[in-house]
N, C-alpha and C positions, 0 to 999 in steps of 0.2 A: 347516683343510682336512680333508676326509674321503676316505679311500681305501677303495673297495669291494674286498673282499679275500677270497680263498680260498687257503689255504696250499699246496694241491696245484698251483695254477696256476703254470707256469714264467714266464708273463708278469707275474703279480703279484709273483713272487719277484724278477724283474729290477728292478721298481720299488722293492721293499723293500731290495734290496742298494744301489741308488743312494741311498735315504734314509739308510741306515747310513753309506755311504762319504762322503756330503756333510754329515753331522751334522744331518739334518733329521727324524729319527724322532719327536722330541717335537713337531714342527709339524703332525703328521698324526694324526687319529683313525682307527683301523682299524674298518671296518664289515663284519661277516661277510656274505658274499654266496653264494648258491647259484644258479649259472647253468649250465644244460645246453641242448643244442640244442632240446629240446622244452619248456623251462621258459618260462613267460609271466608269472610273478607276482612275481619278486624285485624289491626296491626299486631295484636297480641299473638295471633296464630303463627307469626313468623318467628316467634321466640319459644313457643311451646307447641310441639307437634300434636299434643293431645287436645289442643284447642280449648284450654281452660284457663281461668284466672284464679288466684293471683299469679303474676309473673314478675320477677325482680331481675332487671338487667343491671349488669355491673361493668365498670371500666376495666377491671382486672381479672375477668374470667367470664365463662359462659353464663347465660341467663339461668336463674334458678326458678323452679316451679314446684307446685304443691305447697300448700300453706305450712305443712309440717317441716318441710325442708327450709323454707324461707324463715320461719320463726326461729328455728334452731340456729340458722346462720346469723340472723340479726342479734340474737341473744349472745352468741359466741363473740361477736364483735365488742360486746360490753361486759364480758367476763363470765357469762354462763349462769347467772343467778336463777334463771327461770327453770333450769333443768338440773337440780341438785343430784349428784351421783348417789347419795344415800337412799333416794327413793325413785331412781330413774325408771325402773321397769314399771312400777305402779303408775307413775306420772305419764309415761308414754302410752300405757294401756288406757288410762283415763282420757288422754287427748284423743286417742283413736276412737274411743266410745263417743265422745262429743262430736268428732268429725263424722262418725257414722250417723248420728242424729241429723246433722246438717245435710249429709248426702241424701238421706231418705226424704227429708223435708223439702229439699230443693227438687227432687224428682217428682214429688207430689205437685209442685207448682208447674214444672215442665209438662206434666201430663195434661194440664188444662190449657197451657199456652202454646205448646209446640205440636200437639197432636190434633188432627181434625176431630170435631165434636162426635162424629159417628164412630170414631175409632177409639175413643177414650174408654178406659176400664175402671169402673168404680172398685171392683175387687182388687185390682192392682194398687190403686191408691190406698185402700184400707190395709193392704199388706205392708205398704211402706209405713203407714202410721203404726202398725203393729210393731215394727222394728223400733220406731221412736219410743213408743210406750214402754216396751221391755227395757230399752236402754235407760229411760228416765227412772224406772223402778230400780234398776241396778245402781244408778248414781245416788238416788235418794236413800237406798239401803246400804249396799256394800261399800260405796265410794264416798259417802258424805263426810267421813272424817278427813279425807284427803283434800277437801275443799276448805279446810280451816288452816290457820297458821300462815306462814310466810308465802308471799305471792309466788305462784308457779304457773307453768304453761297449762297444767290441768285446770286450774281455776279459770284462766282466760278462755280456754276452749269451751268449757261447759257454759260459761256466761254468754259467749257469742252464740252458741247453739240455742240457749233459752231465749235470747233476744230475738233470734230469727223466728222461733216459734210464736212469739208475741207479735212479730211483724207480719208474718204470712199466714199463721194458723191460729189466731187468737180464739176463734170459735171452738177449738178443740179443748181449751181449758186444761192445759198440761199440769196446772197446780193442784187440781183436785186429787186428794189422797196423798199428796207429796208435800206435806207441810214443812218438813225440814229443808228440802231443796228450795221451796218457794221462799222461805224466810232467809236462807243464805243469799239467794239471788236478789232479793229486795235490797239487801245491804250492798252487795257487790256492784249492782247496777248504778249505784250512786258515785262510783269512782270517776274522777275526771276523765280518764281514758275511755270509759264506757259512754259517758255523756257526750264526749267529743266525736264519737264514732257512730252514734245512733243513725240508722239508715233513714229515719224519718225526720232527722234534725234539720 
């Protein structure tokens, strides 16, 4: 299998953490990819018509894309421990919440990198941060109990979202007023899978 990969992408990092946690790192060849909103030439685009990474190519079937699809596929190869049926709908909702944080945070970066300076909208950037902030409040309150206990995709997704906020939006201080979430992340970030996939490592 091949994984089209960019270390700075929180979605790619989520897949990489799953690979580490399920013992499949050696089953995948990492292929560097450079995909931006205006990019039209990267090889990853030949496998995903949406022009996004991560993309996982396989010898026994078509390429898979979207981190949620890839993570579920990889986990299924090893028995499905990250998606326990007893809590599946809550876990999928938590994963979607974390992915929404990543989406908004990435769009904030793209606004500064892909749009000409005179076309950038500070109001639009702040609206994206509003999504991040509301989602963080929900995780810190409503979802914090789901971050405890046995390792799950919800924990991995939230951790990768928080790691991306530290990486690209550290000045926003997401920890302020969210002590429970900050304390949980401080512990989870020490896992070997998280340390091995740090975008600034």
